[in-house]
OpenMM code with the backbone's topology and positions (N, CA, C; nanometers):
from openmm import Vec3, app, unit

residues = "MET LEU ALA SER GLU ARG GLU GLN LEU LYS SER GLU ILE ASN GLU MET ALA LYS LYS PHE ASN HIS HIS ARG SER GLY LEU ILE PRO VAL LEU GLN HIS VAL GLN ASN VAL SER ARG HIS ILE SER PRO GLU ALA MET GLN ASP ILE ALA LEU ALA PHE ASP ILE HIS PRO VAL GLU VAL GLN GLY VAL VAL SER PHE TYR SER PHE LEU SER THR GLU LYS LYS GLY LYS PHE ILE ILE ARG LEU CYS ARG THR ILE THR CYS ASP MET ALA GLY LYS ASP ALA VAL ALA ARG GLN LEU GLU ASN GLU LEU ASP ILE GLU PHE GLY GLU THR THR GLU ASP GLY MET PHE THR LEU GLU PHE THR ASN CYS LEU GLY MET CYS ASP GLN GLY PRO ALA MET LEU VAL ASN ASP ASP ILE HIS THR LYS VAL THR PRO ASP LYS VAL VAL ASP ILE ILE GLU SER TYR ARG LYS ARG PHE GLY ALA ASN VAL ILE GLN GLY GLU HIS ALA".split()
positions = [
    Vec3(0.0829, -0.0961, 0.0231),
    Vec3(0.0326, 0.0092, -0.0117),
    Vec3(0.1303, 0.1337, 0.0277),
    Vec3(0.0235, 0.2133, -0.0976),
    Vec3(0.1432, 0.3783, -0.1032),
    Vec3(0.0975, 0.4452, 0.0192),
    Vec3(0.1906, 0.5405, 0.0884),
    Vec3(0.1726, 0.6090, 0.1990),
    Vec3(0.1410, 0.6963, 0.1787),
    Vec3(0.0271, 0.6906, 0.0444),
    Vec3(-0.0989, 0.8248, -0.0165),
    Vec3(-0.1799, 0.7660, -0.0060),
    Vec3(-0.2127, 0.6010, -0.0367),
    Vec3(-0.3445, 0.5106, 0.0117),
    Vec3(-0.3174, 0.5363, 0.2002),
    Vec3(-0.2096, 0.4704, 0.2434),
    Vec3(-0.2136, 0.4263, 0.4216),
    Vec3(-0.2979, 0.5844, 0.4134),
    Vec3(-0.3000, 0.6733, 0.3992),
    Vec3(-0.2692, 0.8236, 0.4822),
    Vec3(-0.4461, 0.8664, 0.4519),
    Vec3(-0.4872, 0.8087, 0.3566),
    Vec3(-0.6187, 0.8170, 0.3155),
    Vec3(-0.7258, 0.7220, 0.4104),
    Vec3(-0.6588, 0.5693, 0.4060),
    Vec3(-0.7375, 0.5422, 0.4556),
    Vec3(-0.7699, 0.5389, 0.6016),
    Vec3(-0.6321, 0.5762, 0.6873),
    Vec3(-0.6108, 0.6371, 0.8237),
    Vec3(-0.7389, 0.7531, 0.8534),
    Vec3(-0.6988, 0.8084, 0.7034),
    Vec3(-0.8010, 0.9294, 0.7463),
    Vec3(-1.0190, 0.8844, 0.7693),
    Vec3(-0.9923, 0.8163, 0.6823),
    Vec3(-1.1239, 0.7157, 0.6985),
    Vec3(-1.1718, 0.6380, 0.8113),
    Vec3(-1.1105, 0.5869, 0.8081),
    Vec3(-1.0352, 0.5314, 0.9721),
    Vec3(-1.1495, 0.6242, 1.0570),
    Vec3(-0.9941, 0.7132, 1.1046),
    Vec3(-1.0371, 0.7996, 1.1810),
    Vec3(-1.1496, 0.8742, 1.1994),
    Vec3(-1.1848, 0.8905, 1.0896),
    Vec3(-1.3967, 0.9843, 1.0475),
    Vec3(-1.4562, 0.8980, 1.1040),
    Vec3(-1.4912, 0.7691, 1.0711),
    Vec3(-1.6004, 0.6559, 1.1293),
    Vec3(-1.5821, 0.6588, 1.2189),
    Vec3(-1.4215, 0.6578, 1.2920),
    Vec3(-1.4862, 0.5966, 1.4796),
    Vec3(-1.5228, 0.7342, 1.5583),
    Vec3(-1.5075, 0.8564, 1.4560),
    Vec3(-1.5348, 0.9931, 1.4931),
    Vec3(-1.7025, 1.0005, 1.5154),
    Vec3(-1.7819, 0.9282, 1.3900),
    Vec3(-1.9442, 0.9159, 1.4387),
    Vec3(-1.9164, 0.7971, 1.5092),
    Vec3(-1.8903, 0.7394, 1.5711),
    Vec3(-1.9463, 0.6042, 1.6852),
    Vec3(-1.8544, 0.6616, 1.7945),
    Vec3(-1.8258, 0.8186, 1.8062),
    Vec3(-1.7879, 0.9174, 1.8998),
    Vec3(-1.6524, 0.8007, 1.9888),
    Vec3(-1.5956, 0.6877, 1.8635),
    Vec3(-1.4979, 0.6292, 1.9404),
    Vec3(-1.5200, 0.5002, 2.0487),
    Vec3(-1.6107, 0.4619, 2.0374),
    Vec3(-1.7029, 0.3586, 2.0944),
    Vec3(-1.6525, 0.2860, 2.0546),
    Vec3(-1.6191, 0.1541, 2.0722),
    Vec3(-1.6511, 0.0288, 2.0314),
    Vec3(-1.7522, -0.0568, 1.9827),
    Vec3(-1.8391, 0.0124, 1.9883),
    Vec3(-1.9823, -0.0143, 1.9032),
    Vec3(-1.9138, -0.0155, 1.7470),
    Vec3(-1.8410, 0.0916, 1.7192),
    Vec3(-1.8050, 0.1124, 1.5731),
    Vec3(-1.7109, 0.0446, 1.5263),
    Vec3(-1.6417, -0.0426, 1.6200),
    Vec3(-1.5019, -0.1430, 1.5819),
    Vec3(-1.5565, -0.2209, 1.4216),
    Vec3(-1.6760, -0.3110, 1.4277),
    Vec3(-1.7243, -0.3817, 1.2667),
    Vec3(-1.7142, -0.3388, 1.2321),
    Vec3(-1.7779, -0.2097, 1.2315),
    Vec3(-1.7864, -0.1355, 1.0850),
    Vec3(-1.6647, -0.0766, 1.0476),
    Vec3(-1.6199, -0.0268, 1.1154),
    Vec3(-1.5155, -0.0411, 1.0606),
    Vec3(-1.3625, -0.0992, 0.9185),
    Vec3(-1.4148, -0.2067, 1.0893),
    Vec3(-1.3015, -0.3407, 1.0481),
    Vec3(-1.3591, -0.3904, 0.8895),
    Vec3(-1.5005, -0.3852, 0.8750),
    Vec3(-1.5224, -0.4515, 0.7488),
    Vec3(-1.5523, -0.3419, 0.6388),
    Vec3(-1.5285, -0.2063, 0.6601),
    Vec3(-1.4678, -0.1099, 0.5555),
    Vec3(-1.3757, -0.1286, 0.5091),
    Vec3(-1.2342, -0.1499, 0.6329),
    Vec3(-1.0910, -0.1580, 0.5560),
    Vec3(-1.1088, -0.3023, 0.4441),
    Vec3(-1.1917, -0.3667, 0.5134),
    Vec3(-1.1582, -0.5119, 0.4234),
    Vec3(-1.1999, -0.4185, 0.2717),
    Vec3(-1.3422, -0.4118, 0.2944),
    Vec3(-1.3879, -0.3733, 0.1730),
    Vec3(-1.2689, -0.2792, 0.0469),
    Vec3(-1.2304, -0.2036, 0.1463),
    Vec3(-1.1229, -0.1086, 0.1065),
    Vec3(-1.0135, -0.1487, 0.0394),
    Vec3(-0.9576, -0.2718, 0.1243),
    Vec3(-0.7759, -0.2899, 0.1385),
    Vec3(-0.8480, -0.4467, 0.0388),
    Vec3(-0.9150, -0.5388, 0.0442),
    Vec3(-0.9775, -0.6602, 0.0544),
    Vec3(-0.8746, -0.7304, 0.1279),
    Vec3(-0.8116, -0.6670, 0.3108),
    Vec3(-0.7501, -0.7006, 0.3723),
    Vec3(-0.7361, -0.6847, 0.5295),
    Vec3(-0.7416, -0.6596, 0.6130),
    Vec3(-0.7116, -0.5690, 0.7105),
    Vec3(-0.5273, -0.6394, 0.7527),
    Vec3(-0.4373, -0.5032, 0.7338),
    Vec3(-0.3335, -0.5188, 0.7485),
    Vec3(-0.3175, -0.4598, 0.8991),
    Vec3(-0.2033, -0.5325, 0.9315),
    Vec3(-0.1234, -0.4919, 1.0628),
    Vec3(-0.1109, -0.3756, 1.1019),
    Vec3(-0.0722, -0.2592, 0.9981),
    Vec3(-0.0745, -0.1103, 1.0195),
    Vec3(-0.2177, -0.0529, 0.9864),
    Vec3(-0.3271, -0.1397, 0.9855),
    Vec3(-0.4871, -0.0806, 0.9624),
    Vec3(-0.5010, -0.1122, 1.0859),
    Vec3(-0.4727, -0.2398, 1.1518),
    Vec3(-0.5573, -0.2973, 1.2668),
    Vec3(-0.4664, -0.1611, 1.4074),
    Vec3(-0.3208, -0.1483, 1.3930),
    Vec3(-0.2673, -0.0488, 1.4972),
    Vec3(-0.3462, 0.0572, 1.4540),
    Vec3(-0.4174, 0.1293, 1.3354),
    Vec3(-0.5480, 0.2405, 1.2876),
    Vec3(-0.5888, 0.3215, 1.4092),
    Vec3(-0.6871, 0.1476, 1.3670),
    Vec3(-0.8270, 0.1376, 1.3485),
    Vec3(-0.7893, 0.1282, 1.5678),
    Vec3(-0.6999, 0.0826, 1.6451),
    Vec3(-0.6439, 0.0392, 1.7691),
    Vec3(-0.6347, 0.1626, 1.8345),
    Vec3(-0.6082, 0.2929, 1.7483),
    Vec3(-0.5604, 0.4120, 1.7860),
    Vec3(-0.6595, 0.4913, 1.7986),
    Vec3(-0.7746, 0.4756, 1.6893),
    Vec3(-0.8401, 0.5494, 1.6567),
    Vec3(-0.9812, 0.5374, 1.7931),
    Vec3(-0.9989, 0.4230, 1.8299),
    Vec3(-1.0762, 0.4017, 1.9213),
    Vec3(-1.0254, 0.3355, 2.0990),
    Vec3(-0.8808, 0.3753, 2.0447),
    Vec3(-0.8012, 0.4006, 2.1393),
    Vec3(-0.8277, 0.2856, 2.2458),
    Vec3(-0.7893, 0.1978, 2.1443),
    Vec3(-0.7441, 0.0207, 2.2325),
    Vec3(-0.6501, -0.0414, 2.1893),
    Vec3(-0.6540, -0.1637, 2.2782),
    Vec3(-0.5213, -0.2326, 2.2617),
    Vec3(-0.5037, -0.2710, 2.1005),
    Vec3(-0.4284, -0.2680, 2.0000),
    Vec3(-0.4544, -0.3527, 1.9628),
    Vec3(-0.4404, -0.4710, 1.9010),
    Vec3(-0.4329, -0.5778, 2.0058),
    Vec3(-0.4320, -0.6907, 2.0385),
    Vec3(-0.5987, -0.7148, 2.0490),
    Vec3(-0.6873, -0.6405, 2.0764),
    Vec3(-0.8288, -0.6013, 2.0702),
    Vec3(-0.8962, -0.6318, 1.9765),
    Vec3(-0.7793, -0.5588, 1.8585),
    Vec3(-0.8523, -0.5503, 1.7419),
    Vec3(-0.8023, -0.6806, 1.6006),
    Vec3(-0.6765, -0.7507, 1.6701),
    Vec3(-0.6636, -0.8026, 1.6314),
    Vec3(-0.8043, -1.0165, 1.6799),
    Vec3(-0.8221, -0.9726, 1.7544),
    Vec3(-0.8800, -1.0760, 1.8424),
    Vec3(-0.9987, -1.0781, 1.7413),
    Vec3(-1.1039, -0.9668, 1.7138),
    Vec3(-1.1925, -0.9200, 1.6412),
    Vec3(-1.1664, -0.9790, 1.4820),
    Vec3(-1.0529, -0.9634, 1.4443),
    Vec3(-1.0629, -0.9929, 1.2867),
    Vec3(-1.0338, -1.1584, 1.3216),
    Vec3(-0.9608, -1.1791, 1.3970),
    Vec3(-0.9117, -1.3743, 1.3915),
    Vec3(-1.0952, -1.4042, 1.4469),
    Vec3(-1.1596, -1.3859, 1.5054),
    Vec3(-1.2616, -1.4404, 1.5562),
    Vec3(-1.4095, -1.4676, 1.4105),
    Vec3(-1.3306, -1.3395, 1.3289),
    Vec3(-1.5219, -1.3772, 1.1955),
    Vec3(-1.4337, -1.3894, 1.0819),
    Vec3(-1.4637, -1.4649, 1.0461),
    Vec3(-1.4527, -1.5550, 0.9142),
    Vec3(-1.4398, -1.4966, 0.8185),
    Vec3(-1.5488, -1.4108, 0.7930),
    Vec3(-1.5431, -1.2609, 0.7205),
    Vec3(-1.4984, -1.1706, 0.6917),
    Vec3(-1.3764, -1.1076, 0.7926),
    Vec3(-1.2654, -1.0246, 0.7921),
    Vec3(-1.1318, -1.1411, 0.7950),
    Vec3(-0.9906, -1.0675, 0.7375),
    Vec3(-0.8709, -1.0909, 0.6971),
    Vec3(-0.8141, -1.0689, 0.7009),
    Vec3(-0.6816, -1.1573, 0.7625),
    Vec3(-0.5214, -1.0426, 0.7355),
    Vec3(-0.4789, -1.0681, 0.6335),
    Vec3(-0.4727, -1.1557, 0.5225),
    Vec3(-0.4573, -1.2236, 0.4223),
    Vec3(-0.5653, -1.1873, 0.3113),
    Vec3(-0.5081, -1.0947, 0.1910),
    Vec3(-0.4994, -1.0662, 0.0697),
    Vec3(-0.6590, -1.1296, 0.0497),
    Vec3(-0.7480, -1.0901, 0.0210),
    Vec3(-0.8467, -1.1425, -0.0960),
    Vec3(-0.8680, -1.1060, -0.2196),
    Vec3(-0.9239, -1.1603, -0.2516),
    Vec3(-0.9856, -1.1120, -0.4018),
    Vec3(-1.0911, -1.0001, -0.4362),
    Vec3(-1.1099, -1.0126, -0.5678),
    Vec3(-1.2348, -0.8200, -0.5148),
    Vec3(-1.3621, -0.9222, -0.5336),
    Vec3(-1.3635, -1.0381, -0.5570),
    Vec3(-1.4967, -1.1323, -0.6023),
    Vec3(-1.4616, -1.2946, -0.4843),
    Vec3(-1.5090, -1.2142, -0.3446),
    Vec3(-1.5143, -1.4005, -0.2297),
    Vec3(-1.6274, -1.4187, -0.2781),
    Vec3(-1.5896, -1.6022, -0.2998),
    Vec3(-1.6845, -1.6565, -0.3705),
    Vec3(-1.6725, -1.7429, -0.2307),
    Vec3(-1.8425, -1.7743, -0.1748),
    Vec3(-1.8194, -1.8833, -0.0456),
    Vec3(-1.9702, -1.9156, -0.0476),
    Vec3(-1.8474, -2.0907, -0.0739),
    Vec3(-1.9720, -2.2117, -0.0375),
    Vec3(-2.0428, -2.2629, 0.0451),
    Vec3(-2.1526, -2.2457, 0.0283),
    Vec3(-2.2225, -2.3038, 0.1875),
    Vec3(-2.1553, -2.4450, 0.1594),
    Vec3(-2.1477, -2.5331, 0.3150),
    Vec3(-2.0776, -2.6749, 0.3123),
    Vec3(-2.1154, -2.7373, 0.4038),
    Vec3(-2.3066, -2.6991, 0.4973),
    Vec3(-2.3873, -2.7419, 0.5288),
    Vec3(-2.4096, -2.8709, 0.4657),
    Vec3(-2.5040, -2.9771, 0.5343),
    Vec3(-2.5602, -3.1066, 0.5433),
    Vec3(-2.6369, -3.0566, 0.3691),
    Vec3(-2.7500, -3.0377, 0.4143),
    Vec3(-2.8658, -2.9514, 0.3292),
    Vec3(-2.7803, -2.8817, 0.1925),
    Vec3(-2.6873, -2.8185, 0.1497),
    Vec3(-2.6183, -2.7862, 0.0467),
    Vec3(-2.5526, -2.9251, 0.0152),
    Vec3(-2.4770, -3.0465, 0.0637),
    Vec3(-2.4489, -3.1066, 0.0399),
    Vec3(-2.5208, -3.2176, -0.0428),
    Vec3(-2.6229, -3.2205, 0.0027),
    Vec3(-2.7215, -3.3276, -0.0194),
    Vec3(-2.7612, -3.2487, -0.2000),
    Vec3(-2.7846, -3.1291, -0.1594),
    Vec3(-2.8447, -3.0933, -0.3225),
    Vec3(-2.7792, -3.0508, -0.3776),
    Vec3(-2.5651, -3.0806, -0.3699),
    Vec3(-2.5384, -3.1281, -0.5121),
    Vec3(-2.4169, -3.0616, -0.4982),
    Vec3(-2.3824, -2.9897, -0.3814),
    Vec3(-2.2269, -2.8678, -0.3448),
    Vec3(-2.1486, -2.9246, -0.4399),
    Vec3(-2.1692, -3.0631, -0.3820),
    Vec3(-1.9765, -3.0913, -0.4526),
    Vec3(-1.9566, -3.0535, -0.6216),
    Vec3(-2.0811, -3.0937, -0.6363),
    Vec3(-2.0303, -3.0989, -0.8121),
    Vec3(-2.0579, -2.9239, -0.8254),
    Vec3(-2.1047, -2.8541, -0.7869),
    Vec3(-2.0589, -2.6742, -0.7670),
    Vec3(-1.9093, -2.6551, -0.7573),
    Vec3(-1.9013, -2.7319, -0.7212),
    Vec3(-1.7310, -2.7226, -0.6058),
    Vec3(-1.6600, -2.6961, -0.7105),
    Vec3(-1.6995, -2.8527, -0.7310),
    Vec3(-1.5673, -2.8824, -0.8943),
    Vec3(-1.5836, -2.7317, -0.9850),
    Vec3(-1.6725, -2.7161, -1.0316),
    Vec3(-1.7008, -2.6396, -1.1497),
    Vec3(-1.6633, -2.5219, -1.0673),
    Vec3(-1.6549, -2.4606, -1.0200),
    Vec3(-1.6187, -2.3596, -0.9176),
    Vec3(-1.4707, -2.3603, -0.9443),
    Vec3(-1.3728, -2.4759, -0.8808),
    Vec3(-1.2603, -2.4832, -0.9637),
    Vec3(-1.1755, -2.4876, -1.0489),
    Vec3(-1.2891, -2.5898, -1.1487),
    Vec3(-1.2963, -2.5848, -1.2636),
    Vec3(-1.2300, -2.4176, -1.3870),
    Vec3(-1.3277, -2.3525, -1.3127),
    Vec3(-1.4400, -2.2428, -1.4201),
    Vec3(-1.2679, -2.1256, -1.3995),
    Vec3(-1.2436, -2.1258, -1.1929),
    Vec3(-1.1748, -2.0746, -1.2164),
    Vec3(-0.9964, -2.0826, -1.2099),
    Vec3(-0.9911, -2.2604, -1.1902),
    Vec3(-0.8365, -2.2741, -1.2077),
    Vec3(-0.7728, -2.2634, -1.0841),
    Vec3(-0.8632, -2.2352, -0.9622),
    Vec3(-0.8097, -2.2797, -0.8750),
    Vec3(-0.8897, -2.3460, -0.7291),
    Vec3(-0.7728, -2.3788, -0.6149),
    Vec3(-0.9012, -2.4693, -0.5229),
    Vec3(-0.9318, -2.4123, -0.4311),
    Vec3(-1.0175, -2.4587, -0.3383),
    Vec3(-1.0548, -2.3683, -0.2379),
    Vec3(-0.9767, -2.3233, -0.0956),
    Vec3(-0.9703, -2.2244, -0.0727),
    Vec3(-0.8963, -2.1774, -0.0590),
    Vec3(-0.7744, -2.0226, -0.0604),
    Vec3(-0.8025, -2.0595, -0.2055),
    Vec3(-0.7348, -1.9969, -0.2782),
    Vec3(-0.7408, -1.8839, -0.3342),
    Vec3(-0.6872, -1.7678, -0.4396),
    Vec3(-0.7294, -1.6625, -0.4839),
    Vec3(-0.6414, -1.6567, -0.6368),
    Vec3(-0.6930, -1.6262, -0.7222),
    Vec3(-0.7251, -1.6200, -0.8692),
    Vec3(-0.5706, -1.5344, -0.9327),
    Vec3(-0.4407, -1.5402, -0.9460),
    Vec3(-0.3691, -1.4744, -0.9858),
    Vec3(-0.3775, -1.3170, -1.0491),
    Vec3(-0.5178, -1.2815, -1.1323),
    Vec3(-0.5172, -1.1785, -1.1192),
    Vec3(-0.6149, -1.0646, -1.0116),
    Vec3(-0.6337, -1.1586, -0.9080),
    Vec3(-0.7298, -1.0724, -0.7529),
    Vec3(-0.8571, -1.0633, -0.7867),
    Vec3(-0.8811, -1.1061, -0.8662),
    Vec3(-1.0201, -1.0956, -0.8772),
    Vec3(-1.1415, -1.1860, -0.7886),
    Vec3(-1.1044, -1.2845, -0.7726),
    Vec3(-1.1187, -1.3435, -0.6921),
    Vec3(-1.1763, -1.4815, -0.5656),
    Vec3(-1.1417, -1.5748, -0.5075),
    Vec3(-1.1219, -1.5891, -0.3995),
    Vec3(-1.2266, -1.7292, -0.3741),
    Vec3(-1.2094, -1.8409, -0.3254),
    Vec3(-1.2675, -1.9086, -0.3259),
    Vec3(-1.2301, -1.9676, -0.1854),
    Vec3(-1.3768, -1.9663, -0.1044),
    Vec3(-1.3812, -2.0605, 0.0539),
    Vec3(-1.5069, -2.1042, 0.0554),
    Vec3(-1.5157, -2.1941, 0.1059),
    Vec3(-1.5618, -2.2632, 0.1909),
    Vec3(-1.6201, -2.1600, 0.3587),
    Vec3(-1.7838, -2.1408, 0.3639),
    Vec3(-1.8926, -2.1012, 0.4370),
    Vec3(-1.9616, -2.1887, 0.5053),
    Vec3(-2.0224, -2.1735, 0.6549),
    Vec3(-2.0974, -2.2437, 0.7365),
    Vec3(-2.1982, -2.1646, 0.6968),
    Vec3(-2.3555, -2.2435, 0.7177),
    Vec3(-2.4324, -2.2149, 0.6946),
    Vec3(-2.4698, -2.0440, 0.6670),
    Vec3(-2.5243, -2.0493, 0.5056),
    Vec3(-2.6094, -1.9102, 0.4694),
    Vec3(-2.7104, -1.8668, 0.5196),
    Vec3(-2.7921, -1.9599, 0.5902),
    Vec3(-2.9575, -1.9602, 0.5795),
    Vec3(-3.0069, -1.9972, 0.5014),
    Vec3(-3.0209, -2.0066, 0.3477),
    Vec3(-3.0361, -2.0587, 0.2787),
    Vec3(-3.0363, -2.2753, 0.2789),
    Vec3(-3.1045, -2.3105, 0.3694),
    Vec3(-3.0967, -2.4128, 0.3486),
    Vec3(-3.1949, -2.4507, 0.2781),
    Vec3(-3.3375, -2.4228, 0.2104),
    Vec3(-3.4509, -2.4557, 0.1883),
    Vec3(-3.3860, -2.4478, 0.0020),
    Vec3(-3.2901, -2.3864, 0.0023),
    Vec3(-3.2501, -2.3541, -0.1270),
    Vec3(-3.1216, -2.3908, -0.1865),
    Vec3(-3.0681, -2.4762, -0.1490),
    Vec3(-2.9134, -2.5219, -0.1920),
    Vec3(-2.9411, -2.5420, -0.2975),
    Vec3(-2.7796, -2.5728, -0.3639),
    Vec3(-2.6740, -2.5290, -0.2707),
    Vec3(-2.6266, -2.3889, -0.2893),
    Vec3(-2.5979, -2.3475, -0.1594),
    Vec3(-2.6047, -2.2090, -0.1898),
    Vec3(-2.4583, -2.1358, -0.1833),
    Vec3(-2.5059, -1.9880, -0.2299),
    Vec3(-2.3299, -1.9407, -0.2390),
    Vec3(-2.3614, -1.7821, -0.2404),
    Vec3(-2.2424, -1.7305, -0.1790),
    Vec3(-2.2360, -1.5592, -0.1505),
    Vec3(-2.1300, -1.5579, -0.1944),
    Vec3(-2.1957, -1.4457, -0.2656),
    Vec3(-2.0169, -1.4046, -0.4222),
    Vec3(-2.0418, -1.2251, -0.3189),
    Vec3(-1.9268, -1.1722, -0.2458),
    Vec3(-1.9316, -1.0706, -0.2164),
    Vec3(-2.0583, -1.0594, -0.0828),
    Vec3(-2.1585, -0.9390, -0.1461),
    Vec3(-2.2558, -0.9930, -0.0699),
    Vec3(-2.3868, -0.9815, -0.1219),
    Vec3(-2.3867, -1.0778, -0.2516),
    Vec3(-2.4800, -1.0723, -0.3209),
    Vec3(-2.5132, -1.2570, -0.3046),
    Vec3(-2.6206, -1.3022, -0.2805),
    Vec3(-2.6405, -1.4485, -0.2742),
    Vec3(-2.6968, -1.5125, -0.4049),
    Vec3(-2.6224, -1.6527, -0.4041),
    Vec3(-2.7056, -1.7265, -0.5336),
    Vec3(-2.8149, -1.8365, -0.4376),
    Vec3(-2.8736, -1.8872, -0.5179),
    Vec3(-2.9282, -2.0226, -0.4661),
    Vec3(-2.9731, -2.1064, -0.5673),
    Vec3(-2.9819, -2.2184, -0.5583),
    Vec3(-3.0437, -2.3260, -0.6402),
    Vec3(-2.9391, -2.3415, -0.7445),
    Vec3(-2.7645, -2.3000, -0.6996),
    Vec3(-2.7088, -2.2857, -0.8249),
    Vec3(-2.6425, -2.4502, -0.8075),
    Vec3(-2.6304, -2.4290, -0.9972),
    Vec3(-2.5591, -2.5983, -1.0041),
    Vec3(-2.4721, -2.5376, -1.0952),
    Vec3(-2.3791, -2.6875, -1.1213),
    Vec3(-2.2629, -2.6357, -1.2293),
    Vec3(-2.2680, -2.5168, -1.3353),
    Vec3(-2.4162, -2.5603, -1.3542),
    Vec3(-2.4459, -2.4730, -1.5648),
    Vec3(-2.4320, -2.3433, -1.4833),
    Vec3(-2.4842, -2.3021, -1.3740),
    Vec3(-2.5399, -2.1149, -1.3352),
    Vec3(-2.4042, -2.0666, -1.2933),
    Vec3(-2.2806, -2.2104, -1.2346),
    Vec3(-2.1548, -2.1259, -1.1939),
    Vec3(-2.0444, -2.0803, -1.2688),
    Vec3(-2.0390, -2.0740, -1.4208),
    Vec3(-2.0789, -1.9699, -1.5375),
    Vec3(-2.1344, -1.8965, -1.5795),
    Vec3(-2.2540, -1.8705, -1.5369),
    Vec3(-2.2817, -1.7662, -1.5717),
    Vec3(-2.2774, -1.6411, -1.4797),
    Vec3(-2.2793, -1.7371, -1.3632),
    Vec3(-2.2611, -1.6220, -1.2496),
    Vec3(-2.0751, -1.5183, -1.2026),
    Vec3(-2.0265, -1.6875, -1.2986),
    Vec3(-1.8478, -1.5727, -1.2896),
    Vec3(-1.8549, -1.5178, -1.4138),
    Vec3(-1.9331, -1.5095, -1.4971),
    Vec3(-1.8768, -1.4327, -1.5568),
    Vec3(-1.9551, -1.3384, -1.5712),
    Vec3(-2.0831, -1.2949, -1.4543),
    Vec3(-2.1364, -1.1906, -1.4774),
    Vec3(-2.0815, -1.1167, -1.3953),
    Vec3(-1.9547, -1.1944, -1.2669),
    Vec3(-1.8774, -1.0766, -1.2043),
    Vec3(-1.7532, -1.0460, -1.3126),
    Vec3(-1.6966, -1.1608, -1.3579),
    Vec3(-1.6095, -1.0637, -1.4370),
    Vec3(-1.6318, -0.9785, -1.5763),
    Vec3(-1.7928, -0.9597, -1.6338),
    Vec3(-1.8427, -0.8316, -1.6654),
    Vec3(-1.8152, -0.7308, -1.6283),
    Vec3(-1.8721, -0.7528, -1.5034),
    Vec3(-1.8416, -0.6575, -1.3980),
    Vec3(-1.7400, -0.5628, -1.3680),
    Vec3(-1.6477, -0.6671, -1.2948),
    Vec3(-1.4409, -0.6277, -1.2817),
    Vec3(-1.4601, -0.5350, -1.3874),
    Vec3(-1.4215, -0.5580, -1.5511),
    Vec3(-1.4477, -0.5195, -1.6735),
    Vec3(-1.4426, -0.4029, -1.6547),
    Vec3(-1.5898, -0.3230, -1.5757),
    Vec3(-1.6804, -0.2366, -1.5974),
    Vec3(-1.6151, -0.0980, -1.5503),
    Vec3(-1.5824, -0.1922, -1.4684),
    Vec3(-1.5216, -0.0815, -1.3429),
    Vec3(-1.3685, -0.0448, -1.3819),
    Vec3(-1.2840, -0.1224, -1.4592),
    Vec3(-1.1432, -0.0946, -1.4620),
    Vec3(-1.1703, 0.0012, -1.5604),
    Vec3(-1.2522, -0.0095, -1.6432),
    Vec3(-1.3528, 0.0994, -1.7595),
    Vec3(-1.3585, 0.2005, -1.6814),
    Vec3(-1.4183, 0.1930, -1.5680),
    Vec3(-1.4937, 0.3058, -1.4755),
    Vec3(-1.3340, 0.3870, -1.4181),
    Vec3(-1.2039, 0.3374, -1.3662),
    Vec3(-1.0901, 0.3552, -1.3436),
    Vec3(-1.0719, 0.2981, -1.1949),
    Vec3(-1.1207, 0.2336, -1.1787),
    Vec3(-1.1179, 0.0944, -1.0573),
    Vec3(-1.0518, 0.0167, -1.1171),
    Vec3(-0.9070, -0.0313, -0.9865),
    Vec3(-0.8183, -0.1340, -1.0205),
    Vec3(-0.8335, -0.2236, -0.8857),
    Vec3(-0.7920, -0.3923, -0.9810),
    Vec3(-0.7797, -0.4658, -0.8578),
    Vec3(-0.6873, -0.4006, -0.7313),
] * unit.nanometer
topology = app.Topology()
chain = topology.addChain("A")
for resn in residues:
    res = topology.addResidue(resn, chain)
    for name in ("N", "CA", "C"):
        topology.addAtom(name, app.Element.getBySymbol(name[0]), res)
C-alpha cells in the first residue's frame, strides 16, 4: 500500500470512529470498511483502528481473527463463499465446488492470479431450503448448479471489466 493510500485509509478510519464517538460499537463497521477497501486488514490498519478507538491492538486482532469474513490475508475482489452444510451437500454442493475450481483454475482457499476471485467454504448461509447456496461478496445465489456457475462467474467478470473502464483497479 502506498503511503498516500495508507494516509487516506487512516483518515477514513478516524472519520468513521468519530461517527461512533470512538466507542467500540463502531469497531465492526470500521473493520468491514477496511476489508472492503483493502481486501484485507493489515497490521498497520489494525494499529490505526486501535488508536482511533483507544483500545489495545490485540483487541482489534482478536476481533479480526474471530470473524471469518474478516481477514489479514489479501482476498480477491470477489470472494465466493460456498455453503458446506449437510443440506447443501445433499443438493449437489460437491459438483458446484468442482465447477467453481475448474472455472477459476484454483482450489478452495486460494485466490486467482489476477486477484479477481477467492474461493472459500462457509458454514450456513441461512438458505437451507434453496441449496446449494453461494455468496459472492454480498450477493446471494441459490439453487446453484454447475451450469449456473459459468454464468455467475461471467457476470462478475463483466462487472469487474466495467469497473476497470471507470478507473477502478484490483
